[in-house]
Backbone as a ProteinNet text record, in pm:
[ID]
protein_1_A
[PRIMARY]
MNNSSPMVLVVDDHRLTAEITGMALEASGFQVVIEEDGPSALARLAADAGIRAVVSDLNMPGMDGLALLDAMRGQGSAQPFVLLTGQEETGPLSGHPGLDGVLAKDGAVEETLPPLLWRLLQGVARPAPAGAGVAQGTPGGLPGLDLEAGLQALGQDWGTLKSLLEAFREEYLTAAADLRGLRDSGAVQPCLAGLHTLKGAAGMLGATRLPSAIADLEQALRDQADGPQWDTFTASLREVLDGIAGI
[TERTIARY]
4006.5	3954.4	3893.6	3925.9	3870.1	3722.1	3638.6	3495.4	3454.2	3544.5	3513.3	3536.6	3594.8	3617.7	3484	3471.3	3343.7	3308.7	3180.8	3132.8	3083.8	3127.9	3088.9	3010.3	2898.1	2819.4	2862.9	2912.3	2950.7	2840.8	2791.6	2681.5	2728.2	2728.8	2771.8	2716.5	2655.1	2596.7	2703.6	2827	2935.7	3021.6	3019.4	3080.5	3230.2	3301.4	3446	3482.4	3416.3	3448.5	3408.1	3299.6	3261.4	3369.3	3424.8	3528.5	3657.9	3691.1	3810.1	3793.9	3677.5	3650.8	3656.5	3590.9	3586.5	3723.6	3808.6	3941.6	4027.3	4013.5	4087.6	4041.9	3913	3862.1	3906	3902.9	3947	4094.8	4175.1	4317.6	4340.3	4240.1	4251.2	4177.4	4133.6	4078.4	3928.4	3856.3	3711.2	3664.3	3544.9	3471.7	3384.9	3356.1	3282.7	3173.5	3056.7	2951	2914.3	2871.5	2844.3	2701.1	2636.2	2507.2	2518.4	2440.7	2457.2	2346.1	2252.7	2151.2	2092.4	2021.1	1966.6	1867.3	1765.9	1669.2	1733.5	1830.8	1900.5	1978.6	2037.4	2110.6	2017.3	1900.2	1803.8	1759.5	1737.7	1698.5	1809.9	1935.5	2048.7	2060.3	2041.5	2050	1942.2	1822.7	1713.4	1735.5	1808.2	1825.2	1950.8	2049.9	2180.5	2216.1	2197.7	2226.7	2376.1	2460.2	2604.1	2669.7	2596.6	2654.8	2677.5	2801.5	2837.5	2846.7	2863.2	2876.2	2839.9	2806.9	2768.3	2853.2	2905.2	2976.6	2902.3	2855.3	2772.6	2821.1	2808.8	2829.1	2715.6	2741.5	2636.6	2547.4	2606.5	2528.1	2495.3	2371.1	2321.2	2182.6	2145	2012.5	1902.6	1788.9	1674.7	1686.1	1760.9	1783	1929.2	1958.9	2099	2144.7	2270.4	2325.9	2255.7	2219	2149.8	2009.3	1942.1	1809.8	1820.2	1927.3	1950.3	1972.2	2052.4	2076.3	1945.2	1863.4	1735.9	1645.7	1641.3	1559	1611.7	1744.7	1807.7	1768.3	1785.4	1751.7	1601.1	1521.3	1376.7	1333	1409.2	1373.4	1446.8	1514.5	1574.2	1716.6	1782.5	1921.9	2012.8	2096.1	2179.1	2327.3	2363.8	2505.3	2570.4	2700.3	2771.9	2758.8	2741.7	2718.3	2817.2	2899.5	2998.2	2962.3	2960.1	2923.7	3049.5	3057.3	3165.9	3109.8	3181.7	3132.5	3244.7	3210.9	3305.4	3322	3241.4	3253.2	3379.1	3450.5	3571	3537	3426.5	3385.7	3282.1	3321	3232.6	3161.4	3203.5	3148.2	2997.3	2931.6	2786	2711.2	2774.7	2707.5	2722.5	2824.8	2862.7	2758.7	2672.1	2572.7	2443.5	2436.3	2312.1	2284.2	2160.4	2128.8	2157.6	2224.2	2250.6	2375.1	2443.7	2564.3	2686	2767.3	2882.9	3013.7	3017	3138	3114.1	3187.7	3180	3321.3	3356.4	3490.4	3481.6	3574.7	3583.4	3650.8	3603.1	3665.7	3791.4	3903	4028.9	4136.3	4259.7	4366.9	4393.8	4335.5	4360.8	4247	4134.9	4017.5	4041.5	4119.9	4144.2	4231.4	4305.7	4386.9	4306.7	4213.7	4139.9	4013.3	3953.1	3827.8	3843.5	3939.2	3948.7	3971.2	4065.5	4080.9	3954	3880.4	3755.2	3657.4	3645.2	3552.8	3596.5	3726.7	3772.5	3741.7	3754.4	3720	3570.9	3488.9	3344.6	3301.6	3382	3352.7	3443.2	3464.6	3551.6	3503.7	3601.4	3567.9	3575.5	3583.2	3599.2	3747.8	3794.4	3936.7	3975.9	4080.3	4126.7	4219.3	4190.1	4276.4	4415.5	4512.6	4648.7	4652	4730.9	4738	4793.2	4747.5	4787.5	4934.6	4990.7	5133.7	5169.4	5093.4	5117.1	5252.2	5300.2	5429	5415.4	5515.9	5515.1	5556.5	5469	5498.7	5610.9	5691.2	5794.2	5728.2	5796.1	5741.9	5665.8	5656	5587.8	5666.9	5603.3	5677.5	5710.5	5815.9	5854.1	5754.2	5679.8	5580.7	5511.4	5394.6	5320.1	5278.7	5284.2	5245.8	5104.1	5090.3	4958.1	4899.1	4976.9	4923.9	5020.7	4965.3	5043.8	5036.3	5127.4	5122.9	5146	5228.9	5259.2	5132.1	5045.7	4920.7	4830.6	4821.5	4737.4	4784.5	4914.3	4970.4	4950.7	4966.8	4947.6	4803.5	4708.4	4567.4	4529.9	4601.2	4569.1	4667.9	4730.8	4821	4941	4991.4	5107.2	5081.4	4955.3	4917.9	4917.5	5032.7	5043.6	4951.6	4931.5	4845.2	4703.1	4650.4	4515.2	4509.3	4606.9	4608	4621.4	4705.4	4721.8	4589.6	4516.3	4387.7	4288.4	4286.9	4196	4233	4362.6	4405.7	4368.9	4387.4	4352.8	4203	4122.9	3977.8	3937.9	4006.9	3981.3	4010	4123	4159.4	4056.9	4014.3	3916.5	3784.9	3742.6	3614	3617.9	3731.7	3736.3	3822.8	3851.7	3938.7	3882.8	3753.1	3690.9	3610.7	3635.1	3551.4	3557.6	3675.8	3686	3595	3600	3515.1	3368.5	3340.5	3201	3136.9	3208.5	3152.8	3140.5	3238.7	3229.5	3110.4	3082.8	2967.3	2836.5	2828.5	2709.1	2692	2802.2	2795	2752.2	2810	2779.5	2636.1	2577.2	2438.1	2339	2390.4	2304	2271.7	2326.8	2299.3	2399.4	2387.1	2485.3	2478.4	2359	2347.7	2404.7	2373.6	2440.5	2592.5	2638.5	2782.4	2841	2776.2	2823.9	2822.5	2718.7	2712	2827.2	2858.5	2970.7	3103.4	3121.2	3244.2	3258.6	3147.5	3151	3195.4	3140.6	3178	3324.3	3367.9	3507.8	3600.2	3563.5	3645.6	3661.3	3552.1	3559.7	3651.2	3637.1	3721.3	3867.7	3893.9	4032.1	4094.7	4019.5	4071.1	4103.4	4017.1	4038.1	4155.2	4191.2	4306.5	4436.2	4429.2	4550.2	4590.6	4496.6	4529.6	4566.9	4668.5	4720.1	4658.6	4659	4609.3	4467	4425.3	4296.1	4177.6	4168.5	4051.3	4033.4	4142.7	4128.7	4091.2	4140.9	4102.3	3953.8	3902.3	3759.3	3677.8	3722.4	3650.1	3641.9	3751.9	3750.7	3653.8	3650.7	3561	3415.1	3387.4	3250.4	3200.9	3284.7	3244	3226	3316.2	3305.6	3178.1	3141	3016.9	2895.9	2898.6	2786.5	2780.6	2899	2903.7	2885.5	2870.7	2853.9	2972.2	3091.5	3214.4	3325	3311.9	3394.8	3497.2	3523.1	3612.5	3751.1	3833	3971.6	3982.9	3885.9	3896	3888.8	3826.8	3820.6	3960.3	4043.1	4178.6	4259.1	4247	4319.6	4270.2	4138.3	4080.4	4125.7	4118.1	4155.5	4302.2	4388.3	4531.7	4559.7	4490.5	4511.4	4463.6	4349.2	4298.5	4390.6	4436.9	4526.7	4657.2	4707.7	4829.5	4812.2	4698.6	4672.9	4653.8	4574.4	4546.8	4673.4	4757.8	4882	4976.6	4978.3	5062.9	5021	4889.2	4838.9	4870.1	4862.3	4888.5	5030.6	5121.3	5260.5	5298.8	5205	5242.8	5244.6
1803.5	1764.4	1625.8	1539.5	1405.9	1413.5	1341.9	1347.2	1288.8	1211.3	1157.1	1257.9	1371.9	1475.5	1528.7	1554.6	1603.1	1740.5	1758.5	1884.4	1976.4	2101.8	2202.1	2312.6	2349.6	2462.4	2588.3	2687.3	2816.7	2917.1	2987.1	3082.1	3219.3	3314.4	3451.2	3543.2	3653.5	3745.7	3827.6	3823	3895.5	3795.7	3804.6	3701.1	3687	3797.6	3789.3	3711	3739.7	3668.1	3520.9	3492.2	3352.7	3279.4	3346.2	3283	3264	3359.4	3344.1	3220.4	3208.6	3092.7	2964.3	2965.6	2845.8	2801.2	2894.7	2857.2	2798.8	2852.7	2796.5	2653.9	2628.6	2493.5	2397.7	2443.8	2359	2322.7	2419.4	2392.1	2288.4	2266.6	2169.5	2039.9	2020.6	1891.6	1881.1	1992.7	1989.8	2027.4	1981.5	2039.9	2152.5	2253.8	2370.1	2410.4	2440.8	2507.8	2633.3	2736.6	2867.6	2910.3	2961.4	3029.9	3164.5	3262.4	3399.1	3445.8	3356.9	3393.9	3268.3	3287.8	3175.5	3090.8	3151.4	3069.1	2983.5	3040.5	2961.9	2847	2871.6	2766.3	2653.1	2688	2585.1	2502.6	2569.9	2497.6	2404.8	2451.2	2367.9	2245.5	2266.5	2155.3	2051	2097.3	2004.4	1926	1987.1	1924.7	1840.2	1863.7	1798.5	1722.4	1591.7	1508.8	1492.2	1538.9	1523.3	1626.6	1729.4	1833.8	1777.4	1784.1	1724.2	1824.9	1954	2055.9	2191.2	2284.7	2419.7	2521.1	2619.3	2732.8	2858.1	2936.7	3052.2	3178.9	3289.5	3420.1	3446.3	3525.2	3561.3	3670.3	3781.6	3898	3892.7	3857.1	3856.6	3918.9	3990.5	4052.2	3947.4	3978.6	3888.3	3776.5	3673	3557.8	3555.1	3583	3581.7	3438.8	3423.5	3290.8	3207.5	3267.8	3192.7	3153.3	3241.5	3206.1	3092.2	3093.6	2983.5	2853.1	2857.8	2738.7	2684.6	2772.6	2729.1	2667.2	2729.6	2675.4	2540.8	2528.6	2401.9	2290.5	2316.5	2214.4	2185.3	2288.2	2268.7	2179.8	2180.9	2095.3	1960.6	1934.1	1803.2	1787.5	1895.9	1887.9	1884.8	1780.6	1760.6	1783.6	1835.2	1855.8	1951.5	1932.1	2029.6	2170.1	2266.1	2405.4	2493.9	2567.5	2659.2	2800.8	2890.1	3029.9	3115.9	3205.4	3302.9	3441.3	3519.4	3650.8	3753.3	3876.4	3985.5	4034.6	3983	4021.8	3959.3	4037.6	3985.4	3890.6	3913.6	3830.2	3728.4	3601.6	3498.4	3418.7	3435.8	3356.4	3358.6	3477	3480.3	3399.8	3374.3	3299.9	3149.2	3105.6	2964.6	2872.5	2925.1	2840.1	2824.8	2880.2	2870.5	2724.7	2677.3	2535.9	2495.1	2381.5	2327.7	2380.3	2476	2535.2	2452.8	2414.2	2328.5	2405.1	2531.5	2610.4	2751.9	2845.7	2985.8	3041.8	3109.2	3163.5	3308.8	3389.7	3529.1	3535.6	3626.1	3649.1	3732.6	3665.3	3736.1	3665.8	3706.5	3651.1	3504.3	3447.9	3306.8	3215.5	3270.2	3185.7	3080	3113.6	3012.8	2898.5	2922.7	2817.5	2735.5	2798.1	2728.5	2660.8	2712.9	2656.1	2514.6	2488.6	2351.7	2243.8	2263.6	2159.4	2137.7	2247	2233.2	2146.5	2171.2	2090.3	1944.4	1919.5	1780.6	1712.4	1784.4	1724.3	1693.5	1784.1	1762.2	1647.3	1621.5	1512.7	1393.3	1361.7	1250.2	1122.2	1045.6	923.1	939.4	1065.6	1091.3	1099.7	1022.2	1022.8	1155.4	1215.6	1343.5	1319.3	1381.5	1361.7	1417	1360.3	1413.4	1551.2	1645.5	1779.7	1777.1	1874.4	1879.9	1912.2	1987	2017.7	2111.6	2221.4	2314.4	2382.6	2402.9	2469.9	2620	2691.7	2836.6	2878.2	2953.3	2995.1	3097.9	3096.7	3198.1	3334.8	3435.2	3570.6	3612.9	3523.6	3560.9	3669.5	3783.2	3889.5	3850.4	3907	3878.2	3930.7	4034.1	4091.4	4206.8	4241.5	4356.6	4441.2	4573.9	4660.3	4630.4	4613.2	4595.4	4457.6	4359.7	4226.2	4120.4	4013.3	3898.3	3794.4	3802	3712.2	3567.1	3544.6	3407.5	3335.1	3403	3340.8	3312.1	3406.6	3385.8	3269.6	3259.7	3150.3	3016.2	3012.3	2887.8	2840.4	2933.5	2897.4	2844.5	2889	2850.1	2749.8	2673	2569.3	2623.7	2741.2	2806.7	2843.8	2863.3	2895.9	3047.6	3103.6	3247.5	3299.9	3224.5	3271	3297.4	3207.7	3225.8	3343.8	3352.7	3464.6	3596.9	3602	3724.3	3765.1	3667.8	3697.9	3753.2	3695.8	3743.8	3884.9	3911.4	4044.9	4147.8	4113.1	4205.8	4230.4	4125.9	4143.3	4233.3	4218.2	4303.7	4449.6	4474.6	4611.2	4672.4	4595.6	4647.5	4682.3	4596.4	4618.1	4734.5	4756.1	4853.6	4975.9	4999.6	5110.7	5245.2	5263.7	5391.2	5377.6	5271	5242.6	5352.6	5410.3	5512.4	5630.9	5680.3	5793.2	5753.3	5633.2	5589.5	5575.7	5515.4	5495.2	5627.1	5715.8	5847.2	5924	5906.3	5970.3	5921.7	5791.8	5738.4	5799.5	5804.8	5861	6006.6	6085.1	6227.4	6254.3	6159.9	6175.9	6127.4	6078.1	6030.2	5882.8	5811.9	5668.8	5588.9	5599.3	5538.5	5386.6	5330.2	5184.5	5121.4	5174.7	5121.3	5137.5	5247.4	5267.6	5159.7	5131.5	5028.5	4890.6	4864.4	4735.5	4720.7	4828.3	4824.4	4806.2	4873.6	4857.8	4715.3	4658	4521.4	4422.2	4436.8	4347	4364.9	4489.2	4517.6	4459.8	4472.3	4418.7	4268.3	4198.9	4054.6	4013.1	4078.3	4044.1	4073.4	4188.5	4226.5	4129.2	4091.3	3999	3863.3	3814.7	3682.8	3681	3796.4	3804.3	3834.5	3845.8	3864.6	4009.3	4103.6	4243.4	4256	4334.7	4342.2	4457.8	4578.8	4694.9	4734.6	4702.5	4750.7	4699.4	4570.1	4526.4	4599.8	4624.3	4694.5	4840.5	4901.8	5039.4	5047.8	4947.6	4944.8	4923.7	4833.3	4808.5	4935.6	5011.1	5137.2	5237	5241.7	5334.1	5293.7	5164.1	5117	5162.4	5143.5	5183.2	5334	5409.2	5554.8	5601.6	5536.6	5572	5546.9	5436.4	5406.9	5509	5559.1	5658.8	5800.9	5814.9	5945.9	6038.1	5980	6058.4	5997.6	6010.6	5931.4	6012.6	6136.6	6219.7	6163.1	6143.1	6099.4	5960.1	5874.4	5736.1	5723.9	5820	5813.7	5822.3	5909.4	5924.2	5795.4	5732.1	5606.8	5498	5487.9	5388.9	5412.5	5536.7	5569.1	5536.6	5570.7	5542.9	5392.5	5317	5172.8	5105.4	5149.1	5092.9	5128.3	5252.7	5295.2	5216.4	5186.4	5106.3	4971	4906.2	4775.2	4786.7	4884	4898.9	4932.3	5019.1	5054.3	4935.1	4855.7	4737.3	4638.3	4616.8	4524	4575.9	4707.5	4765	4737.9	4713.8	4692.9	4550.5	4456.6	4317.6	4287.4
4245.8	4377.5	4371	4463.9	4472.7	4504.3	4425	4446	4579.8	4645.3	4776.6	4887.7	4856.7	4956.4	5006.1	5136.2	5188.8	5132.6	5105.1	5048.3	5159.7	5155.5	5253.7	5182.3	5239.2	5189.5	5263.1	5189.5	5245.7	5212.6	5315	5298.1	5342.6	5250.4	5282.3	5175.4	5216.2	5118.1	5046.7	5096.1	5031.3	4955.4	4823.5	4739.6	4763.7	4782.2	4799.2	4924.6	5036.3	5159.1	5148.4	5076	5053.5	4974.5	4874.4	4792.9	4871.7	4958.2	5043.6	5131.8	5195.2	5279.9	5198.3	5082.1	4999.1	4952	4912.4	4864.3	4975.9	5096.8	5209.7	5238.1	5227.4	5250.7	5140.1	5016.6	4905.8	4918.9	4966.2	4986	5095	5180.4	5290.1	5260.6	5134.7	5096.1	5088.6	5099.4	5089.8	4949.6	4914.8	4804.4	4860.9	4781	4831.3	4732.4	4785.6	4710	4786.6	4716.5	4777.3	4750.1	4851.7	4837.8	4907.4	4860.4	4908.2	5002.5	5038.9	5137.8	5200	5310.5	5384.5	5307.2	5243.9	5169.8	5060.6	4988.9	4886.1	4948.9	5065.6	5135.1	5176.9	5227.8	5267.6	5147.7	5034.1	4912.8	4866.7	4874.7	4834.2	4925.9	5055.5	5149.6	5122.5	5090.9	5063.8	4935.1	4840.7	4709	4698.7	4786	4771	4898.3	4893.8	5010.8	5034.5	4941.2	4954.7	5043.5	5084.8	5170.3	5309.9	5356.8	5484.9	5598.3	5567.7	5671.7	5612.6	5700.8	5659.4	5734.8	5661.5	5719.7	5677.1	5772.4	5739.2	5808.8	5736.9	5798.6	5897.2	5999.2	6094.3	6038.1	5996.3	5956.2	5807.4	5776.2	5639.6	5640.4	5535	5531.7	5522.7	5581.8	5575.4	5676.6	5644	5732.6	5771.1	5898.5	5939.5	5967.1	6006.8	6023.1	6128.2	6241.1	6345.3	6301.7	6228.8	6176.5	6075.4	5993.9	5900.9	5977	6082	6163	6219.1	6276.7	6334.5	6228.5	6109.8	6001.4	5953.1	5944.9	5907.3	6002.4	6131.2	6230.1	6227.7	6200.6	6194.4	6079.9	5970	5857	5862	5973.1	5994	5946.8	5905.7	5861	5983.6	5992	6110.9	6084.7	5967.3	5935.5	6035.5	6065.4	6148.6	6090.8	6179.8	6139.7	6213.4	6137.1	6195	6152.6	6249.2	6225.5	6220.7	6121.9	6113	6142.6	6221.4	6260	6262.7	6232.4	6243.6	6386	6478.2	6618.1	6678.2	6757.1	6821.2	6935	7002.9	7115	7065.9	7059.5	7006.6	7116.2	7240.3	7349.7	7360.7	7354.9	7369.7	7264	7148.8	7043.2	7058.3	7130.5	7129	7191.8	7276.5	7341	7263.9	7142.5	7065.4	7031.9	7054.2	7028.8	6884.1	6870.2	6737.4	6670.7	6733.5	6675.4	6716.1	6617.1	6643.3	6659.5	6618.6	6633.2	6587.5	6645.4	6604.5	6602.9	6493	6475.4	6432.1	6481	6438.4	6301.9	6218.3	6088.3	6110.7	6120.8	6138.1	6056.5	6074.6	5994.3	6019.3	6125.1	6157.7	6115.5	6068.3	6046.4	5939.6	5835.6	5732.2	5783.3	5891.1	5951	6051.6	6122.7	6227.8	6177.1	6070.8	6021.7	5966	5875	5821	5927.1	6022.8	6126	6208.2	6235.2	6309.4	6232.2	6101.6	6021.9	6015.9	6002.1	6000.8	6133.8	6245.5	6374.4	6382.2	6330.3	6333.2	6242.7	6139.3	6045.7	6073	6197	6233.9	6166.6	6117.7	6045.8	5895.6	5846.2	5703	5673.6	5576.4	5542.7	5480.2	5533.4	5479.8	5360.6	5244.5	5127.8	5152.1	5083.4	5090.4	5029	5083.2	5026.4	4885.1	4806.1	4665.9	4650.3	4745.2	4740.9	4627.5	4615.8	4506	4517.3	4640.5	4657.3	4642.4	4684.6	4675.9	4534.7	4469.7	4333	4333	4226.7	4212.8	4198.3	4246.8	4238.2	4360.5	4461	4584	4655.6	4687.7	4756.2	4899	4952	5089	5189.6	5153.3	5242.7	5175.2	5226.6	5177.8	5297.4	5285.9	5398.6	5445.9	5575.9	5634.7	5621.1	5567	5544	5597.4	5651.5	5694.3	5582.6	5487.2	5371.8	5411.8	5511.4	5552	5594.2	5670.6	5714.5	5595.5	5501.7	5385.3	5299.5	5279.3	5199.5	5267.9	5398.4	5470.5	5458.4	5467.3	5458	5320.6	5217	5079.6	5023	5108.9	5062	4987.4	5027.7	4964.7	4818.6	4785.1	4647.4	4630.6	4587.9	4572.7	4463.2	4357.2	4249.2	4296.6	4379.4	4432.3	4527.9	4618.4	4712.4	4638.5	4537.6	4459.2	4394	4340.1	4277.4	4379	4499.2	4603.4	4648.2	4662.7	4702.8	4597.1	4470.8	4362.9	4357.7	4383.7	4388.3	4504.6	4617.9	4733.8	4698.8	4634.3	4598.7	4503.4	4404.8	4309	4377.4	4470.4	4535.8	4634.1	4700.3	4809	4779	4652.1	4615.5	4660.4	4653.5	4692.4	4822.3	4898.3	5014.9	5120.4	5144.1	5248.4	5217.4	5093.8	5054.6	5051.2	5000.7	4990.4	5128.4	5221.6	5355.1	5430.9	5412.1	5476.2	5420	5290	5229.3	5289.8	5316.9	5382.3	5520.9	5594.2	5729.4	5725.7	5634.4	5626.8	5582.8	5510.3	5466.4	5570.9	5683.1	5790.4	5783.6	5683.9	5668.1	5751.4	5883.4	5972.3	5968.1	5968.1	5968.5	5841.2	5721.1	5601.3	5606.9	5665.2	5681.3	5771.3	5883.1	5974.9	5908.7	5829.3	5759.8	5661	5589.2	5495.7	5565.5	5677.6	5755.3	5808.2	5851.2	5903.7	5796.1	5676.6	5567.1	5529.8	5522.2	5490.2	5596.9	5722.9	5832.2	5819	5784.5	5769.2	5655.7	5540.2	5424.6	5453.5	5515.3	5546	5645.4	5746.9	5846.5	5788.5	5700	5641.5	5544.6	5489.3	5400	5474.9	5607	5686.2	5706.5	5691.3	5719.6	5867.4	5896.8	6033.2	6113.3	6058	6132.1	6093.9	5972.7	5923.9	6005.2	6040.5	6116.4	6248.5	6321.8	6449.4	6427.7	6319.9	6288.4	6257.5	6187.6	6156.7	6283.8	6370.8	6495.3	6579.5	6586.1	6660.6	6597.7	6465.5	6396.5	6417	6412.7	6436.7	6574	6675.5	6810	6819.2	6756.2	6759.1	6689.7	6579.9	6510.8	6600.8	6670.6	6761.7	6875.1	6915	7022.3	6970.6	6838.7	6773.2	6803.7	6802.9	6826.4	6742.3	6610.2	6520.1	6441.5	6478.8	6399.4	6376.8	6479.6	6459.6	6398.4	6425.6	6379.8	6228.1	6160	6014.4	5952.8	6008.1	5953.5	5970.3	6087.5	6111.4	6017.1	6003	5911.9	5768.7	5723.1	5585.2	5558.8	5653.6	5636.8	5635.4	5720.6	5726.6	5598.2	5547.4	5422.6	5306.5	5302	5194.7	5197	5316.6	5327.7	5259.1	5285.3	5225.2	5074.8	5030.7	4887.9	4810.4	4865.4	4798	4792.9	4899.1	4898.2	4791.2	4780.4	4678.1	4537.7	4519.6	4387.3	4340.4	4436.2	4399.8	4368.2	4377.6	4351.2	4201.4
[MASK]
+++++++++++++++++++++++++++++++++++++++++++++++++++++++++++++++++++++++++++++++++++++++++++++++++++++++++++++++++++++++++++++++++++++++++++++++++++++++++++++++++++++++++++++++++++++++++++++++++++++++++++++++++++++++++++++++++++++++++++++++++++++++

């Protein structure tokens, strides 16, 4: 990476989703540093004058993304700030003072985020793409995943996408049983938090049916009528995990 490339601070309490975001930005010519909570991000901003923009998750424990933005602006940091959220409807967030952009965590975010940051950093020369090319062995498709979108976001780097998919499978192999266990024990809010994080990671990796299955289950849990939605969620997650296992 060229040291003249603009540096972006990515803030997300979930390491896998932070790395997905960071790799997409690096493939588009940015340098990336990662912090996993708001206070650490504020400390990094105060210590590193080279940070040109901030990309933050909305839902984080303690200090959420909007609180981080407010604290940033309060300490005089004027870098462009883009918020990522698992919510499908981003409109209500867009008017928050000091916010430069808000994007839903879905299969298109890795394609829409880099151009947005380049527009916000107008006047910064964009480096030429590395041109890694499509690695041999790239599968034509995987059940439940839009591989074309994932490859495009990562500069056609199949090796990186494969590593991210394998990390996703390892992290969420028992997620259906684990989350159902939380729900059955009465821990609905932790269950919803886990589903939200899973939805974001799945969407950013190009999952096709899983994010909507999770959204339906989240709403059903809030309505206390979630029986049928568990089966749909479990089947959608299994489709993705089984597909990744075959690569």
